[in-house]
N, C-alpha and C positions, 0 to 999 in steps of 0.2 A: 486389104492392104497387100500390095505385091510382096512376094517373098523377099525380094531384094531389099526393100525398106526394112522389113523385120530383121533380116540378116545384118544389115548395116547398123540398125539400132542395137542389136545384141552385141555386135563387135565393139561399138563405141562404149556401151555400158560396161562390158568386161574390162575395159581399160581403166575404169574408175576404181578408186579404192572403195572398200566396203562402206565406209561412212558416207561417201557421196552417192553410192548406189542406193543406200537406205533413204537418203534425202530425196533422191530422184524418184524413188518408188512412192514416197509420201506425196510428192508433187503430182505425179501422174494420177494418183488416186483422186486428187482434187479436180482433175480434168474430166473424169468419167461422170456422166449425168447420174444423179441419184434420185430416189423418190419414185413416185408413180404418176401416171397421167391422170389428169382431172376426171376424165370419163370413167376411170375405174372407181371413182369415189361416188358415182351416182347412186350406187346401191344403198348408200347411207342417207340419201335424201329423205327427209321426213322423219328421221330417227329422233330428232329433238322436237318436242311439241312447240307449236308456234308461240304459246304464252311464255315458255322458257326462253325462247330466242328473243322475244320482246324484252324480257327482264334483263337478259345479258346485254342487249344493245343499249338499254337505258343506263345500266351500270357503267358501261364503257363511256358513254357520252358524259355522264356525270362525274366519273372519276378520272378519266384519261384525257379529257380535252381541256383541262384547266392548267394554267401555268402559274406556279407559285414562284414569283420573282425572288422571294426571300429564302427559298430552299437552298440555293447554292451560295 
């Protein structure tokens, strides 16, 4: 980012009251990507035995894919 943009941002932020600066900071934090790239998770591949993965998949299918119309 060119220094002129940073300087302009800083100048505009300094004009805001503290409350708005705080809100702006929280908003800016939501714009910054979080987490890690999927390729960094490959080292965990195979950490869960296939049988356990199958049991988890079955539990999800049986428990999460049903709609209980009377629930709400």
